[in-house]
Backbone as CSV, one residue per row, in Angstrom:
resi,resn,N_x,N_y,N_z,CA_x,CA_y,CA_z,C_x,C_y,C_z
1,MET,0.833,-1.184,0.000,0.000,0.000,0.000,0.863,1.226,0.000
2,GLU,1.915,1.193,0.696,2.795,2.337,0.732,3.421,2.580,-0.620
3,ASN,3.748,1.467,-1.354,4.332,1.628,-2.704,3.333,2.216,-3.657
4,GLU,2.096,1.698,-3.618,1.065,2.236,-4.495,0.822,3.677,-4.182
5,ASN,0.796,4.022,-2.910,0.591,5.426,-2.550,1.755,6.253,-3.040
6,LYS,2.957,5.653,-2.967,4.119,6.396,-3.467,4.022,6.644,-4.951
7,ARG,3.601,5.588,-5.799,3.476,5.795,-7.249,2.428,6.803,-7.556
8,SER,1.320,6.744,-6.757,0.250,7.711,-7.009,0.664,9.084,-6.633
9,GLU,1.626,9.151,-5.729,2.064,10.454,-5.301,3.174,10.989,-6.191
10,GLU,3.737,10.132,-7.093,4.786,10.610,-7.982,4.214,11.621,-8.948
11,PRO,4.974,12.665,-9.251,4.451,13.698,-10.153,4.232,13.131,-11.539
12,GLY,3.134,13.535,-12.219,2.788,13.136,-13.590,2.117,11.823,-13.668
13,THR,1.768,11.109,-12.601,1.083,9.812,-12.636,-0.220,9.954,-11.908
14,SER,-1.105,8.974,-12.347,-2.432,8.960,-11.727,-2.881,7.524,-11.639
15,PRO,-3.950,7.265,-10.898,-4.450,5.883,-10.822,-4.879,5.355,-12.172
16,LEU,-5.373,6.182,-13.046,-5.818,5.732,-14.386,-4.632,5.311,-15.227
17,ASP,-3.556,6.084,-15.054,-2.361,5.707,-15.809,-1.806,4.398,-15.320
18,ASP,-1.864,4.195,-14.091,-1.389,2.918,-13.573,-2.218,1.777,-14.098
19,LEU,-3.510,1.961,-14.190,-4.394,0.902,-14.701,-4.079,0.588,-16.148
20,ILE,-3.835,1.666,-16.915,-3.525,1.473,-18.345,-2.203,0.726,-18.488
21,ASN,-1.244,1.107,-17.639,0.052,0.448,-17.731,-0.036,-1.014,-17.347
22,ARG,-0.895,-1.333,-16.423,-0.974,-2.722,-15.975,-1.827,-3.587,-16.898
23,GLU,-2.887,-3.058,-17.488,-3.844,-3.895,-18.214,-3.779,-3.708,-19.731
24,VAL,-3.708,-2.490,-20.153,-3.848,-2.229,-21.605,-2.537,-2.487,-22.347
25,HIS,-1.427,-2.003,-21.818,-0.159,-2.131,-22.540,0.249,-3.576,-22.775
26,PRO,0.082,-4.470,-21.790,0.428,-5.874,-22.074,-0.420,-6.482,-23.175
27,VAL,-1.682,-6.101,-23.214,-2.574,-6.646,-24.269,-2.110,-6.180,-25.634
28,LYS,-1.739,-4.889,-25.731,-1.269,-4.351,-27.010,0.006,-5.060,-27.457
29,LYS,0.884,-5.356,-26.532,2.106,-6.056,-26.898,1.811,-7.440,-27.422
30,ARG,0.845,-8.142,-26.756,0.506,-9.488,-27.240,-0.119,-9.433,-28.623
31,ASN,-1.012,-8.436,-28.801,-1.657,-8.306,-30.130,-0.631,-7.973,-31.222
32,LYS,0.338,-7.147,-30.844,1.367,-6.778,-31.814,2.197,-7.985,-32.211
33,LYS,2.499,-8.865,-31.268,3.255,-10.071,-31.576,2.456,-10.972,-32.507
34,LYS,1.131,-11.110,-32.233,0.285,-11.946,-33.095,0.241,-11.385,-34.507
35,ALA,0.075,-10.046,-34.605,0.011,-9.420,-35.942,1.313,-9.630,-36.710
36,THR,2.420,-9.497,-35.981,3.715,-9.721,-36.651,3.851,-11.151,-37.128
37,PHE,3.377,-12.102,-36.346,3.415,-13.513,-36.729,2.556,-13.780,-37.953
38,LEU,1.317,-13.186,-37.958,0.408,-13.379,-39.093,0.992,-12.786,-40.375
39,VAL,1.609,-11.612,-40.228,2.212,-10.985,-41.415,3.337,-11.859,-41.958
40,SER,4.117,-12.442,-41.065,5.212,-13.314,-41.503,4.677,-14.544,-42.239
41,VAL,3.596,-15.151,-41.683,2.996,-16.339,-42.313,2.454,-15.995,-43.698
42,VAL,1.723,-14.847,-43.753,1.153,-14.447,-45.046,2.274,-14.170,-46.063
43,GLY,3.358,-13.558,-45.604,4.478,-13.288,-46.506,5.094,-14.561,-47.051
44,VAL,5.266,-15.561,-46.156,5.825,-16.838,-46.602,4.913,-17.510,-47.614
45,ILE,3.579,-17.495,-47.333,2.615,-18.118,-48.269,2.637,-17.392,-49.602
46,GLY,2.670,-16.071,-49.547,2.695,-15.304,-50.806,3.952,-15.568,-51.618
47,PHE,5.073,-15.646,-50.933,6.324,-15.927,-51.633,6.303,-17.308,-52.280
48,ALA,5.738,-18.301,-51.520,5.618,-19.651,-52.092,4.698,-19.657,-53.301
49,PHE,3.602,-18.894,-53.234,2.649,-18.822,-54.356,3.307,-18.212,-55.601
50,VAL,4.109,-17.172,-55.407,4.805,-16.548,-56.533,5.792,-17.532,-57.168
51,ILE,6.524,-18.263,-56.329,7.452,-19.264,-56.862,6.717,-20.317,-57.666
52,TRP,5.552,-20.743,-57.164,4.743,-21.761,-57.874,4.288,-21.251,-59.244
53,LEU,3.841,-19.978,-59.270,3.412,-19.389,-60.543,4.569,-19.315,-61.531
54,LEU,5.731,-18.939,-61.060,6.878,-18.840,-61.945,7.284,-20.192,-62.513
55,LEU,7.264,-21.214,-61.649,7.611,-22.549,-62.121,6.619,-23.054,-63.148
56,ASN,5.320,-22.867,-62.896,4.301,-23.307,-63.860,4.429,-22.569,-65.172
57,GLY,4.748,-21.280,-65.114,4.887,-20.502,-66.353,6.055,-20.974,-67.187
58,VAL,7.200,-21.314,-66.546,8.370,-21.791,-67.285,8.101,-23.136,-67.923
59,LEU,7.460,-24.038,-67.156,7.185,-25.378,-67.676,6.199,-25.338,-68.817
60,SER,5.171,-24.515,-68.698,4.153,-24.467,-69.751,4.662,-23.784,-70.995
61,SER,5.608,-22.861,-70.853,6.099,-22.152,-72.036,7.233,-22.885,-72.725
62,SER,7.852,-23.907,-72.067,8.973,-24.611,-72.677,8.557,-25.400,-73.899
63,GLY,7.359,-25.954,-73.973,6.888,-26.737,-75.121,6.210,-25.898,-76.166
64,GLY,5.915,-24.697,-75.940,5.180,-23.890,-76.923,5.849,-22.601,-77.258
65,ASP,7.196,-22.549,-77.072,7.898,-21.308,-77.382,7.810,-20.975,-78.852
66,LYS,7.955,-22.019,-79.673,7.948,-21.758,-81.110,6.616,-21.227,-81.569
67,LYS,5.524,-21.778,-81.033,4.216,-21.328,-81.473,3.981,-19.890,-81.050
68,VAL,4.395,-19.530,-79.803,4.187,-18.162,-79.311,5.003,-17.196,-80.135
69,ILE,6.263,-17.554,-80.423,7.112,-16.675,-81.225,6.546,-16.536,-82.622
70,HIS,6.033,-17.654,-83.161,5.475,-17.612,-84.505,4.284,-16.666,-84.569
71,LYS,3.389,-16.770,-83.557,2.212,-15.907,-83.562,2.615,-14.454,-83.366
72,THR,3.586,-14.245,-82.478,3.989,-12.870,-82.198,4.641,-12.246,-83.431
73,LEU,5.469,-13.054,-84.154,6.174,-12.526,-85.300,5.232,-12.189,-86.448
74,PHE,4.353,-13.146,-86.775,3.532,-12.954,-87.957,2.248,-12.187,-87.690
75,SER,1.970,-11.871,-86.422,0.806,-11.039,-86.151,1.185,-9.581,-86.033
76,SER,2.486,-9.291,-86.126,2.920,-7.908,-86.009,2.550,-7.152,-87.273
77,SER,2.040,-5.977,-87.113,1.647,-5.150,-88.254,2.832,-4.488,-88.913
78,LYS,4.014,-4.542,-88.269,5.192,-3.883,-88.815,5.937,-4.779,-89.805
79,ILE,5.669,-6.070,-89.787,6.404,-6.999,-90.654,5.456,-7.498,-91.739
80,PRO,5.638,-7.116,-93.014,4.751,-7.616,-94.075,5.038,-9.073,-94.365
81,VAL,4.005,-9.862,-94.390,4.141,-11.300,-94.595,3.614,-11.643,-95.980
82,PRO,4.488,-12.059,-96.920,3.975,-12.432,-98.249,3.214,-13.736,-98.171
83,LYS,2.137,-13.808,-98.874,1.318,-15.028,-98.899,1.418,-15.662,-100.272
84,ARG,1.607,-16.952,-100.264,1.745,-17.685,-101.521,0.383,-17.897,-102.168
85,LEU,0.361,-17.673,-103.475,-0.887,-17.875,-104.191,-1.184,-19.356,-104.304
86,PRO,-2.418,-19.763,-104.209,-2.761,-21.200,-104.353,-2.466,-21.677,-105.751
87,HIS,-1.990,-22.916,-105.821,-1.655,-23.507,-107.116,-2.932,-23.796,-107.892
88,ALA,-2.947,-23.355,-109.130,-4.136,-23.563,-109.955,-3.729,-24.239,-111.239
89,VAL,-4.449,-25.278,-111.644,-4.210,-25.980,-112.895,-4.940,-25.226,-113.987
90,VAL,-4.185,-24.732,-114.952,-4.763,-23.899,-115.994,-4.928,-24.726,-117.245
91,THR,-6.090,-24.780,-117.782,-6.352,-25.440,-119.046,-6.836,-24.408,-120.047
92,GLU,-6.822,-24.803,-121.284,-7.192,-23.843,-122.325,-8.644,-23.416,-122.220
93,SER,-9.519,-24.328,-121.728,-10.930,-23.989,-121.616,-11.202,-22.973,-120.525
94,HIS,-10.319,-22.879,-119.489,-10.521,-21.956,-118.385,-9.885,-20.605,-118.629
95,LEU,-9.045,-20.501,-119.657,-8.331,-19.254,-119.859,-9.141,-18.312,-120.738
96,PRO,-9.068,-17.026,-120.479,-9.798,-16.068,-121.306,-9.161,-15.958,-122.671
97,LYS,-9.959,-15.715,-123.662,-9.438,-15.543,-125.003,-8.722,-14.205,-125.096
98,SER,-7.589,-14.244,-125.750,-6.795,-13.025,-125.832,-7.291,-12.145,-126.960
99,ASP,-7.324,-10.863,-126.688,-7.709,-9.876,-127.680,-6.469,-9.076,-128.021
100,PRO,-5.936,-9.228,-129.253,-4.701,-8.511,-129.575,-4.801,-7.018,-129.399
101,ALA,-6.029,-6.447,-129.561,-6.190,-4.997,-129.442,-6.072,-4.531,-128.010
102,ASN,-6.444,-5.408,-127.069,-6.438,-5.015,-125.658,-5.255,-5.551,-124.896
103,GLU,-4.385,-6.332,-125.567,-3.247,-6.896,-124.857,-2.268,-5.801,-124.498
104,LYS,-1.690,-5.925,-123.304,-0.686,-4.985,-122.822,0.567,-5.761,-122.464
105,SER,1.668,-5.118,-122.681,2.932,-5.763,-122.324,3.048,-5.848,-120.828
106,LEU,3.366,-7.033,-120.363,3.469,-7.281,-118.925,4.929,-7.470,-118.568
107,SER,5.422,-6.641,-117.679,6.780,-6.770,-117.170,6.726,-7.242,-115.742
108,PRO,7.795,-7.802,-115.227,7.781,-8.253,-113.819,7.476,-7.137,-112.847
109,GLU,7.886,-5.874,-113.162,7.618,-4.774,-112.250,6.147,-4.411,-112.225
110,SER,5.464,-4.549,-113.399,4.050,-4.182,-113.445,3.159,-5.277,-112.908
111,GLN,3.634,-6.541,-112.926,2.799,-7.633,-112.437,2.743,-7.666,-110.917
112,ILE,3.841,-7.351,-110.224,3.878,-7.430,-108.764,4.303,-6.073,-108.223
113,SER,3.440,-5.472,-107.436,3.751,-4.198,-106.807,3.854,-4.412,-105.312
114,PRO,4.982,-4.113,-104.702,5.119,-4.347,-103.255,4.238,-3.432,-102.424
115,LEU,3.753,-2.330,-103.005,2.920,-1.412,-102.246,1.462,-1.829,-102.243
116,ASN,1.063,-2.623,-103.230,-0.333,-3.038,-103.320,-0.459,-4.437,-102.752
117,LYS,-0.880,-4.507,-101.503,-0.941,-5.801,-100.807,-2.098,-6.647,-101.302
118,GLU,-3.208,-6.008,-101.686,-4.381,-6.764,-102.109,-4.126,-7.450,-103.449
119,SER,-3.343,-6.798,-104.323,-3.086,-7.413,-105.628,-2.263,-8.683,-105.494
120,GLN,-1.418,-8.775,-104.420,-0.627,-9.991,-104.218,-1.496,-11.137,-103.743
121,LEU,-2.615,-10.838,-103.107,-3.480,-11.892,-102.590,-4.533,-12.304,-103.595
122,ASP,-4.589,-11.648,-104.755,-5.600,-11.974,-105.741,-5.238,-13.291,-106.416
123,THR,-6.174,-14.220,-106.420,-5.908,-15.552,-106.975,-6.332,-15.661,-108.424
124,THR,-6.904,-14.674,-109.031,-7.327,-14.737,-110.431,-6.135,-14.508,-111.327
125,LEU,-6.133,-15.155,-112.506,-5.049,-15.020,-113.456,-5.447,-13.991,-114.506
126,ASN,-4.776,-12.843,-114.468,-5.091,-11.771,-115.394,-4.145,-11.732,-116.580
127,VAL,-3.219,-12.714,-116.663,-2.284,-12.732,-117.772,-2.990,-13.259,-119.007
128,PRO,-2.993,-12.535,-120.099,-3.697,-13.007,-121.297,-3.028,-14.245,-121.862
129,TYR,-3.816,-15.210,-122.283,-3.304,-16.475,-122.819,-3.096,-16.325,-124.319
130,LYS,-1.914,-16.681,-124.733,-1.584,-16.603,-126.144,-1.253,-17.992,-126.649
131,LYS,-2.070,-18.542,-127.492,-1.909,-19.895,-127.991,-0.751,-19.961,-128.974
132,GLU,0.126,-20.940,-128.729,1.272,-21.080,-129.595,0.853,-21.707,-130.919
133,SER,1.513,-21.271,-131.950,1.187,-21.774,-133.269,1.719,-23.191,-133.435
134,THR,0.867,-24.077,-133.966,1.257,-25.473,-134.196,1.726,-25.694,-135.623
135,GLU,1.849,-24.639,-136.366,2.264,-24.773,-137.752,3.727,-25.181,-137.827
136,ILE,4.024,-26.184,-138.589,5.386,-26.691,-138.733,6.081,-25.904,-139.837
137,LYS,7.204,-25.315,-139.473,7.949,-24.547,-140.451,8.689,-25.497,-141.392
138,PRO,8.713,-25.176,-142.650,9.402,-26.060,-143.604,10.897,-26.084,-143.341
139,ILE,11.470,-27.280,-143.388,12.899,-27.468,-143.189,13.530,-27.835,-144.531
140,SER,14.639,-27.204,-144.821,15.311,-27.489,-146.091,15.703,-28.965,-146.125
141,GLU,15.260,-29.672,-147.167,15.471,-31.109,-147.270,16.907,-31.411,-147.671
142,VAL,17.458,-32.435,-147.024,18.818,-32.857,-147.331,18.770,-33.812,-148.514
143,LEU,19.555,-33.526,-149.547,19.590,-34.349,-150.748,20.932,-35.064,-150.831
144,SER,20.903,-36.238,-151.419,22.113,-37.053,-151.524,22.244,-37.612,-152.934
145,ARG,23.470,-37.991,-153.274,23.745,-38.679,-154.541,24.125,-40.113,-154.211
146,VAL,23.491,-41.061,-154.923,23.656,-42.482,-154.620,24.374,-43.158,-155.777
147,SER,25.358,-43.992,-155.413,26.079,-44.789,-156.401,25.852,-46.259,-156.096
148,ILE,25.392,-47.008,-157.133,25.046,-48.423,-156.949,25.932,-49.250,-157.867
149,GLY,26.569,-50.280,-157.288,27.403,-51.148,-158.114,28.852,-51.140,-157.666
150,PRO,29.722,-51.609,-158.540,29.519,-51.867,-159.984,28.829,-53.205,-160.277
151,PHE,28.223,-53.235,-161.479,27.592,-54.449,-161.968,28.552,-55.082,-162.969
152,ILE,28.887,-56.349,-162.734,29.827,-57.033,-163.613,29.112,-58.012,-164.544
153,THR,27.810,-58.111,-164.402,27.017,-58.926,-165.334,25.887,-58.076,-165.874
154,SER,25.577,-58.275,-167.160,24.531,-57.473,-167.804,23.139,-57.812,-167.253
155,SER,22.953,-59.049,-166.827,21.638,-59.443,-166.319,21.283,-58.711,-165.021
156,ARG,22.243,-58.604,-164.151,21.984,-57.909,-162.882,21.828,-56.405,-163.100
157,LEU,22.546,-55.857,-164.053,22.384,-54.439,-164.375,20.978,-54.178,-164.917
158,LYS,20.483,-55.070,-165.762,19.141,-54.905,-166.327,18.074,-54.980,-165.240
159,GLU,18.231,-55.867,-164.281,17.271,-55.979,-163.173,17.244,-54.687,-162.353
160,ALA,18.396,-54.097,-162.113,18.458,-52.852,-161.343,17.787,-51.709,-162.089
161,GLU,18.009,-51.631,-163.397,17.393,-50.570,-164.197,15.868,-50.706,-164.200
162,GLN,15.377,-51.902,-164.270,13.926,-52.124,-164.240,13.328,-51.685,-162.898
163,PHE,14.012,-51.996,-161.807,13.509,-51.598,-160.490,13.428,-50.077,-160.362
164,LEU,14.471,-49.363,-160.793,14.475,-47.907,-160.697,13.411,-47.282,-161.595
165,THR,13.185,-47.869,-162.755,12.155,-47.342,-163.657,10.774,-47.516,-163.056
166,GLN,10.505,-48.660,-162.430,9.207,-48.892,-161.790,8.960,-47.915,-160.643
167,LYS,9.991,-47.542,-159.937,9.863,-46.605,-158.820,9.922,-45.142,-159.271
168,ASN,10.032,-44.942,-160.603,10.072,-43.594,-161.169,11.246,-42.788,-160.604
169,ILE,12.406,-43.436,-160.533,13.624,-42.799,-160.029,14.571,-42.613,-161.206
170,SER,14.963,-41.379,-161.467,15.865,-41.086,-162.577,17.284,-41.512,-162.217
171,PHE,18.054,-41.970,-163.220,19.401,-42.467,-162.978,20.207,-42.380,-164.258
172,THR,21.499,-42.541,-164.105,22.414,-42.625,-165.248,23.355,-43.801,-165.021
173,VAL,23.898,-44.361,-166.116,24.817,-45.498,-166.051,26.161,-45.067,-166.640
174,LYS,27.224,-45.357,-165.912,28.558,-45.018,-166.397,29.537,-46.114,-165.996
175,ARG,30.659,-46.130,-166.694,31.706,-47.108,-166.406,32.500,-46.627,-165.199
176,GLY,32.806,-47.571,-164.284,33.550,-47.175,-163.109,34.053,-48.367,-162.328
177,GLN,34.636,-48.085,-161.203,35.199,-49.124,-160.337,34.657,-48.935,-158.934
178,GLY,34.432,-50.039,-158.265,33.902,-49.961,-156.915,33.990,-51.300,-156.201
179,ILE,33.354,-51.328,-155.031,33.383,-52.540,-154.205,32.294,-53.498,-154.668
180,VAL,32.693,-54.748,-154.835,31.748,-55.803,-155.192,31.694,-56.795,-154.035
181,LYS,30.502,-57.043,-153.539,30.330,-58.008,-152.450,30.163,-59.401,-153.037
182,MET,31.001,-60.312,-152.572,30.992,-61.681,-153.075,30.716,-62.647,-151.923
183,LEU,30.056,-63.732,-152.242,29.826,-64.815,-151.294,30.601,-66.028,-151.786
184,ARG,31.601,-66.428,-151.015,32.434,-67.542,-151.390,32.091,-68.762,-150.538
185,LEU,32.139,-69.939,-151.189,31.882,-71.209,-150.512,33.216,-71.945,-150.371
186,ARG,33.721,-71.979,-149.136,35.027,-72.597,-148.911,34.864,-74.053,-148.485
187,ALA,35.639,-74.928,-149.164,35.562,-76.370,-148.892,36.678,-76.837,-147.973
188,GLY,37.619,-75.969,-147.591,38.674,-76.343,-146.652,40.006,-75.715,-147.036
189,ILE,40.993,-75.859,-146.100,42.336,-75.342,-146.311,43.300,-76.543,-146.236
190,PHE,44.144,-76.699,-147.291,45.004,-77.875,-147.382,46.415,-77.451,-147.796
191,ASN,47.315,-78.436,-147.737,48.636,-78.220,-148.313,48.493,-78.043,-149.825
192,PRO,49.420,-77.357,-150.474,49.264,-77.069,-151.908,48.982,-78.306,-152.765
193,GLU,49.717,-79.398,-152.548,49.503,-80.587,-153.367,48.114,-81.169,-153.151
194,VAL,47.711,-81.256,-151.889,46.386,-81.829,-151.587,45.288,-80.922,-152.126
195,ALA,45.475,-79.591,-152.010,44.458,-78.644,-152.469,44.260,-78.755,-153.981
196,ARG,45.358,-78.815,-154.766,45.236,-78.897,-156.225,44.595,-80.230,-156.643
197,LYS,44.976,-81.299,-155.945,44.376,-82.604,-156.243,42.878,-82.589,-155.972
198,ARG,42.492,-81.898,-154.883,41.069,-81.807,-154.525,40.282,-81.042,-155.582
199,VAL,40.864,-79.986,-156.114,40.194,-79.212,-157.160,40.012,-80.055,-158.426
200,ASP,41.066,-80.828,-158.810,40.954,-81.665,-160.010,39.835,-82.693,-159.845
201,GLU,39.720,-83.261,-158.642,38.656,-84.245,-158.405,37.273,-83.618,-158.553
202,MET,37.088,-82.399,-158.022,35.785,-81.760,-158.087,35.432,-81.372,-159.523
203,HIS,36.432,-81.009,-160.314,36.155,-80.704,-161.716,35.648,-81.952,-162.444
204,LYS,36.284,-83.098,-162.150,35.865,-84.342,-162.776,34.463,-84.750,-162.346
205,MET,34.048,-84.339,-161.115,32.716,-84.690,-160.605,31.630,-83.752,-161.132
206,GLY,32.016,-82.764,-161.961,31.019,-81.867,-162.550,30.848,-80.556,-161.817
207,PHE,31.863,-80.140,-161.097,31.827,-78.837,-160.393,33.001,-77.981,-160.863
208,PRO,32.853,-77.370,-162.018,33.976,-76.623,-162.609,34.264,-75.301,-161.890
209,SER,33.417,-74.875,-160.960,33.611,-73.577,-160.295,34.649,-73.630,-159.176
210,PHE,35.198,-74.811,-158.839,36.177,-74.921,-157.748,37.476,-74.218,-158.137
211,PHE,38.086,-73.522,-157.180,39.378,-72.857,-157.397,40.090,-72.734,-156.047
212,VAL,41.375,-72.304,-156.082,42.169,-72.181,-154.865,42.671,-70.750,-154.721
213,LEU,42.878,-70.345,-153.449,43.460,-69.048,-153.118,44.445,-69.247,-151.972
214,PRO,45.578,-68.565,-152.009,46.564,-68.736,-150.922,46.031,-68.162,-149.604
215,GLU,46.339,-68.875,-148.549,45.872,-68.424,-147.229,46.769,-69.025,-146.151
216,GLY,47.563,-68.183,-145.493,48.405,-68.598,-144.381,49.437,-69.648,-144.738
217,GLY,50.052,-69.528,-145.895,51.066,-70.504,-146.290,50.486,-71.771,-146.893
218,LYS,49.184,-71.866,-146.939,48.532,-73.022,-147.550,47.597,-72.537,-148.647
219,LEU,46.768,-73.453,-149.158,45.807,-73.093,-150.199,44.394,-73.402,-149.708
220,ALA,43.529,-72.393,-149.860,42.118,-72.588,-149.519,41.364,-72.995,-150.769
221,VAL,40.576,-74.062,-150.641,39.796,-74.576,-151.770,38.388,-73.993,-151.675
222,TYR,37.957,-73.320,-152.749,36.630,-72.710,-152.791,35.785,-73.397,-153.863
223,ALA,34.527,-73.622,-153.511,33.607,-74.227,-154.478,33.099,-73.207,-155.474
224,GLY,33.234,-71.934,-155.149,32.786,-70.895,-156.073,32.698,-69.559,-155.357
225,SER,32.625,-68.493,-156.144,32.482,-67.131,-155.631,31.320,-66.493,-156.382
226,PHE,30.320,-66.019,-155.634,29.070,-65.612,-156.257,28.645,-64.208,-155.808
227,ILE,28.073,-63.494,-156.781,27.387,-62.244,-156.462,25.916,-62.540,-156.177
228,ASP,25.364,-63.453,-156.942,23.972,-63.851,-156.770,23.887,-64.883,-155.642
229,ARG,23.202,-64.524,-154.570,23.103,-65.412,-153.412,22.275,-66.669,-153.721
230,LYS,21.379,-66.575,-154.666,20.554,-67.743,-155.007,21.407,-68.830,-155.656
231,ARG,22.306,-68.433,-156.530,23.195,-69.417,-157.178,24.091,-70.085,-156.139
232,ALA,24.537,-69.314,-155.144,25.365,-69.905,-154.095,24.582,-70.919,-153.282
233,GLU,23.321,-70.649,-153.046,22.484,-71.574,-152.280,22.231,-72.872,-153.059
234,LEU,22.021,-72.755,-154.362,21.797,-73.951,-155.183,23.027,-74.853,-155.209
235,LEU,24.212,-74.249,-155.332,25.438,-75.055,-155.341,25.659,-75.713,-153.989
236,THR,25.320,-75.027,-152.920,25.488,-75.610,-151.584,24.638,-76.854,-151.428
237,GLN,23.431,-76.809,-151.919,22.541,-77.968,-151.839,23.074,-79.148,-152.656
238,LYS,23.616,-78.892,-153.840,24.176,-79.973,-154.670,25.384,-80.622,-153.992
239,LEU,26.230,-79.798,-153.359,27.410,-80.348,-152.687,27.023,-81.173,-151.463
240,GLU,25.992,-80.770,-150.765,25.534,-81.541,-149.605,25.038,-82.915,-150.032
241,GLN,24.470,-83.010,-151.218,24.029,-84.310,-151.725,25.221,-85.249,-151.961
242,LYS,26.400,-84.677,-152.199,27.622,-85.456,-152.392,28.421,-85.569,-151.096
243,ASN,27.816,-85.178,-149.987,28.465,-85.185,-148.668,29.700,-84.284,-148.626
244,ILE,29.621,-83.177,-149.334,30.697,-82.197,-149.340,30.195,-80.955,-148.608
245,LYS,30.842,-80.641,-147.499,30.430,-79.504,-146.691,31.269,-78.268,-147.023
246,VAL,30.599,-77.124,-147.074,31.283,-75.854,-147.353,30.849,-74.828,-146.308
247,SER,31.686,-73.811,-146.130,31.356,-72.692,-145.229,31.219,-71.414,-146.054
248,ARG,30.332,-70.541,-145.607,30.050,-69.301,-146.341,31.001,-68.201,-145.864
249,ILE,31.685,-67.578,-146.794,32.649,-66.523,-146.492,32.236,-65.260,-147.260
250,GLU,32.012,-64.162,-146.521,31.691,-62.880,-147.153,32.985,-62.176,-147.515
251,ALA,33.025,-61.649,-148.740,34.233,-60.971,-149.207,33.847,-59.734,-150.006
252,GLU,34.718,-58.705,-149.918,34.535,-57.477,-150.695,35.795,-57.245,-151.510
253,ILE,35.624,-57.108,-152.826,36.775,-56.915,-153.713,36.506,-55.719,-154.619
254,GLN,37.584,-55.094,-155.065,37.486,-53.986,-156.001,37.435,-54.540,-157.433
255,LYS,36.383,-54.100,-158.150,36.238,-54.558,-159.540,35.709,-53.420,-160.401
256,LYS,35.984,-53.535,-161.685,35.451,-52.583,-162.658,34.155,-53.116,-163.237
257,GLY,33.249,-52.193,-163.541,31.971,-52.587,-164.104,31.113,-51.362,-164.366
258,GLN,29.832,-51.571,-164.465,28.879,-50.488,-164.725,28.313,-49.973,-163.384
259,LEU,28.373,-48.655,-163.212,27.833,-48.004,-162.014,26.541,-47.281,-162.356
260,ILE,25.555,-47.393,-161.474,24.303,-46.634,-161.591,24.376,-45.466,-160.615
261,VAL,24.170,-44.256,-161.134,24.235,-43.048,-160.324,22.830,-42.441,-160.252
262,VAL,22.339,-42.231,-159.036,21.022,-41.612,-158.810,21.271,-40.267,-158.130
263,PRO,21.046,-39.140,-158.861,21.362,-37.832,-158.284,20.187,-37.210,-157.530
264,ASP,20.523,-36.385,-156.534,19.560,-35.495,-155.856,18.310,-36.233,-155.369
265,VAL,18.489,-37.141,-154.421,17.341,-37.855,-153.849,17.299,-37.613,-152.340
266,SER,16.109,-37.766,-151.767,15.911,-37.540,-150.337,16.410,-38.740,-149.537
267,SER,16.408,-38.561,-148.229,16.865,-39.637,-147.343,15.943,-40.849,-147.415
268,VAL,14.683,-40.624,-147.740,13.746,-41.755,-147.868,14.132,-42.638,-149.050
269,ILE,14.482,-42.008,-150.173,14.889,-42.777,-151.348,16.216,-43.470,-151.092
270,VAL,17.117,-42.801,-150.363,18.399,-43.422,-150.034,18.189,-44.702,-149.233
271,ASP,17.305,-44.637,-148.236,17.025,-45.835,-147.427,16.407,-46.940,-148.277
272,LEU,15.525,-46.577,-149.204,14.880,-47.569,-150.069,15.909,-48.281,-150.943
273,LEU,16.786,-47.512,-151.597,17.784,-48.109,-152.486,18.785,-48.958,-151.701
274,THR,19.190,-48.474,-150.532,20.165,-49.230,-149.728,19.600,-50.584,-149.312
275,LYS,18.357,-50.570,-148.852,17.736,-51.830,-148.413,17.543,-52.797,-149.570
276,GLU,17.117,-52.295,-150.713,16.829,-53.152,-151.863,18.092,-53.822,-152.404
277,PHE,19.134,-53.042,-152.640,20.312,-53.604,-153.316,21.264,-54.310,-152.349
278,ASN,21.316,-53.892,-151.105,22.150,-54.621,-150.139,21.633,-56.031,-149.908
279,SER,20.306,-56.203,-149.976,19.736,-57.542,-149.807,20.158,-58.478,-150.942
280,LYS,20.566,-57.908,-152.085,21.010,-58.712,-153.224,22.525,-58.777,-153.320
281,GLY,23.220,-58.243,-152.309,24.671,-58.295,-152.309,25.309,-57.242,-153.187
282,ILE,24.601,-56.158,-153.495,25.136,-55.094,-154.348,25.493,-53.907,-153.468
283,HIS,26.683,-53.387,-153.662,27.183,-52.284,-152.846,26.478,-50.967,-153.181
284,VAL,26.139,-50.197,-152.140,25.470,-48.908,-152.304,26.212,-47.870,-151.483
285,GLU,26.540,-46.726,-152.109,27.164,-45.602,-151.413,26.330,-44.351,-151.635
286,SER,26.233,-43.509,-150.588,25.488,-42.253,-150.698,26.344,-41.112,-150.166
287,LYS,26.197,-39.932,-150.800,26.954,-38.747,-150.406,26.032,-37.545,-150.399
288,VAL,26.014,-36.820,-149.267,25.155,-35.650,-149.131,25.727,-34.528,-149.996
289,ILE,24.847,-33.938,-150.816,25.278,-32.858,-151.714,24.627,-31.539,-151.369
290,LYS,23.578,-31.530,-150.486,22.890,-30.277,-150.144,22.291,-30.366,-148.782
């Protein structure tokens, strides 16, 4: 009691102040501690929430960065994006007919204007269609001169002249020298004595066409040498009946005879003459003159 009376008697204090100091101030301190604790808890929760948002944003944007960048880039109004025109199959029935009076020269600068954005997106084809001419221009024909022969028999020359006359092909005949294709029937190669004896035997058997030619230090026995392939075939058959085998040998020799000259003919006539006379073993030469 004496202490309380002393505090009450101290200058600047009163019983009300003492009550406030004893009851109110401790409560305020406790409330302040609670508020500080709550603020700390809320701060920790908020910080955790922000971290969670950041993590979710990074994870979700890692798989779609390209799409976001693509949209951001091509949606910008500052970057002009050229658009490709759709592919169209153009046929003659779909194209407008060209009017020579209204046609205008089109240059690359006039067809595409970088300032006109709508014209680049237009899918219609305004280029006039000009049909190419299918007319075939005449080509200067190549002419050749053909030489046939030589003919060493009058019968074969007459047959050739008849063929050319029937085909209405003009020609001339002159004396000359050229390659003659021969078909020889060889009966074997023997020593000189045996070869000559073999020829004498064949002559006695009725085959006077047998002869010999030197070949590799020996003599080759031939049953005959023919221009006419039919005659060679007939002799081959007769020899087979006598059990005499021969081999066919193609030969080309230079001989003098009658040459048929066909001037200024087309490649078609050249092919015709070559096929006809080569099949009969007659040599044909052609030379381009124009």
